[in-house]
N, C-alpha and C positions, 0 to 999 in steps of 0.2 A: 206692682209685686216686688218693689225694691227690697222690702223687708223679707220676703220670701226667698229672694236670692241670697240675701245675707245669711238666712237660717240654713239654706242648703249648703253654703260654703262652710259654715260652723260644723254642720253634721259630717261633711266629708273630712274636715280637718280632724275631728274627734275619732272618726272611724279609722283614719291612718295611724293616729296616736295609739289606738286600741290594738292595732296590728303589731305595732312595734313592742308594746308592753307584753302582748301575748308571746311574741317570738323570745323576748328576754326571759320571760318566765320559763319557757320550755328549755332554753339554753341553760338556765340556772338549775333546773331540775337534773339535767344531764351532768353538769359540772359538780353538783353537790354529791351525787352518788360516788363519783370518782375521788372527790376530796375526802369523803367519809372513809372510803377504802384506804386511802393514803394516811389518814389520821390514825386508823386502827392498826395498820401495818407498822407504824412508827413506835407504838407503845411497847411491844415486847422487847425492842432493842434497849430503850431507856430503862425498862424494869430489869433487864438482865445485867446491865452495866451497874445499876444501883445495888443490885444484889451482890455482885462480885465485889464492888467497892466496900460495902458494908462488912462483908466477910473478911476482907483484907484488913480493914481498919480494926475490927475486933481481934484479929490474929496478931496485929502489930500495934498495940495500944500506945507504945512509946513514941510513935511517929504521928504528928498531927499536920495535915496538909495546910497550906496557906488559906485555901478556900473554906476551911473549918475554923479559922482563928478569927476572933473579933479584934478589929483595929480601931483607932481613934482618928480616922480621916476626917477632914472638914467638909467633904462632899458626900453626896448620895447619888448613886447611879440609877437610871431608869431605862429599861429596854422596852420601848413602846411599839407594839405590833398592831398595825392598822391595815386597811385596805388601800389599794391604789385607786380604785374607782368608787363612785358613789352610787346612788340609787339602791341602797340596801336598808332603807328605814332609819331607825335610830341607833343602828349598831355601833357606829363610830362615835356618835354623840354621847351615848351612855358610857362608853369606855373612857372618852376624853374628859367627861365629867368627873369620874372616879380618879383619873390621873391628876386633874386640876386640884381636887381635894387633897391628895397626897403631896402634890408640889407646894401647896400653901402650908401644910403641916411641916415639911421640910424647911422651908424658908422661915417659918415661925421659930423653929428650933435653932436658927442661926447657921444652917447648913446650906451649901451651894448645890443646887441640882445639876447633874450632867446626864445627858440623855443620848441614847442611840435610837434612831428612828428606823423602823422597818415598815415601809408603806408611805405613799405620798401624803395621805390624809394626816397621819401623825406627824410627818415632817413639816407640813404647812401649819399645823396647829402649834407645834413647839416653837417655830420661828415667830409666830404671831404673839405668843405669850412671853417671848424674850428668853427662853430657856437656852442653856448652852448645849448645843448639839455637837457632840464630839465626833460622831460619824453617822452615816445613814446608808441605807440601801432600798431602792425602789424597783418596781416592775420586775418582780421575780417570776412572773408568769404563773401558769397553772400547775406546773411541775417544779417547785423550787428545789434547788440543790443546796446541801449543807455547806459545800465549800464557798458559796457566795455569802453565807452568813457569817463564817468564821472570822473574816477579816474585821468587819464593823463591830462585832461583839467583843472580839479580843481587846479592842481598845479599852473597854471597861473592865475586862477581866485583868489586864496587865495593870491598870490603875489600882485595882483592889489588891492585887498581889504586892504592890509597891507601898500600900498603906495610905494612898491618896483618897480612897473612897471607903466610907465606913460600912456601906451596905449597898446592895444592888437589887432592885425590884424589877420583876417581869410583869408587864401589863399586856393583856390580851383578852380576847372573847372566848370563853369556854363554851364548847358545843354541848348542850344538854339534850336537845331534841330539835326537830324541824322548827317547831313553834317557839322554842326557848333558847336563848343564848345569854349567858351571864358574863358581865365584865369582872375580870379578875386582876387584882394587884397583889401579887405574892412575893415574898422575899426569896430571892434567888441565892444571894450570898449575904452573910456566911451560911454555909450548909450546916444543918443540924444533924449530928450523929443519931440522936434519938428519933428525929422524924424519919431519917433514911431507914433505920431499923423498923420503925412502925410500918412504913410503907412497904418494905420488904416482906414482913409478916402478913400484911393485908393482901399482897399479891399471891400468897399461897406458899411461900417458902418458910419452912419452920425450922430449918437446920443451918448451922454455920459450917462452912467448909474451909479447909486449909488447902494451900496451893504450893506447887513447885514454882519458884520465881525465876525469871530470866530477863534482865540481868540480876535485879535485886528487888525487894519488896517496895522500897521507897520509889524507884523509878516506875514501877508498875502502878503504884497508887497515884502518883503525880499524873500519869497519862490517863488513867481511868476517870479521875475526878474531872479533868478537863473535858474528856469525852461525855461524861455525864451531864455537865452544865451545858455543853453544846447540844446534846440530845434534847434537854429540857426546852431550850430555846426553839429547836426545830419543831418539837411537839406543840409548843405554843403557836408557832406559825401554822402548822397543819390544822390545829383546832380553830384558829382565827379564819383560815380559808374555808373550812366547812361551815362555819358560822356565817361567813359572808354570803356564800351562795344560798344557804337556807333563808337568810334574812331578805336577800334580793328576790328569791322566789315568792316569798310571801308578800313583799312589797309590790312586786309587779302583778301578782294576782289580784291584790286589792285595787291597784291602778286600773287593771282591765275591767274588773267589776264596776268600778266607779264610772269608767268611760261608757260602759253599757248603759248605766243609769242615765248619764247625761244625754246620750244619744236618744234614748226613749223619751226623755223630757223635751228635747229639742224637736223631735218628730211630732210630738203632741202639740207643741206650740206652732209648728209649721203647718200642720193639718188645720188647726183652728184658724190661723191667718188666711190660709188658702180657702177655706170654707166661707170665711167672712167676705173675702174679696168676690168669690162666686156669687154669694147671696146678694151682694151690693150690685153686681152687674145684672143679675136677673131682675132685681127691683127696678133698676134704671130702664131695662128693656120693656118690663111690663108698664111702667109709668109712661114711657114714650108711646107705646102701642095704644094706651088708653087715651093719651092726649090727642093722637091722630084720629082715632075712631070717634072721639067725642067732638 
């Protein structure tokens, strides 16, 4: 029954794996709900900042912020938001495939890519492909704070303000639903006044407002646009975290179901092997008894 012992060991091993994947699935369900709440809670802030910045820009058309100007830098910036942990299906793979395509387009145009990595998976990928990582931040936890993002992201924002970078792209996974997450590579800088106005109208604001400025309109616009860009990055991180837990929940559920199928198949083989061994023993006993009686 050596084969039977090996099968029992395999069954026990797969059962232990099934317990782990089931526990991870339940944890992801809990974390996904909290991540979705955090993602939705972050949206009103960025929408309000965008609305105010749009109204200020329309009230002061003579001033154009640096983030809304196009420059001729020789580099292109990428803010790549990925997960710190794996076991979340093809979430990171799909995003990094889209980033790879954009990196090749940038290099084909004779531009040098500069990247900020948010998350261990993206940092490892960018190092492997030889991209210039100017800053990075990892292990932000389940409750990321904006102050931990400002430093790494500010490196690219300052480079754009100095004219060293011609554009900055934000790469992350957009949470659509529990079963669907879309990789997104969107242009963060330069900001488009037309796009900001369109998004403001889409959010339900149909009126432009004028404000009382303190100390002056230029200073307020400068601070608001910086806060708006930071809010977009934080929103991308929140979307990516919700996508991570949703993808991990689905992946772990699939792994749990597959483990159950493997266990059923192994038990069937084990029972057949055991029955064959019992049948063989009975045949030997009957043969021996017949030989003695004969």
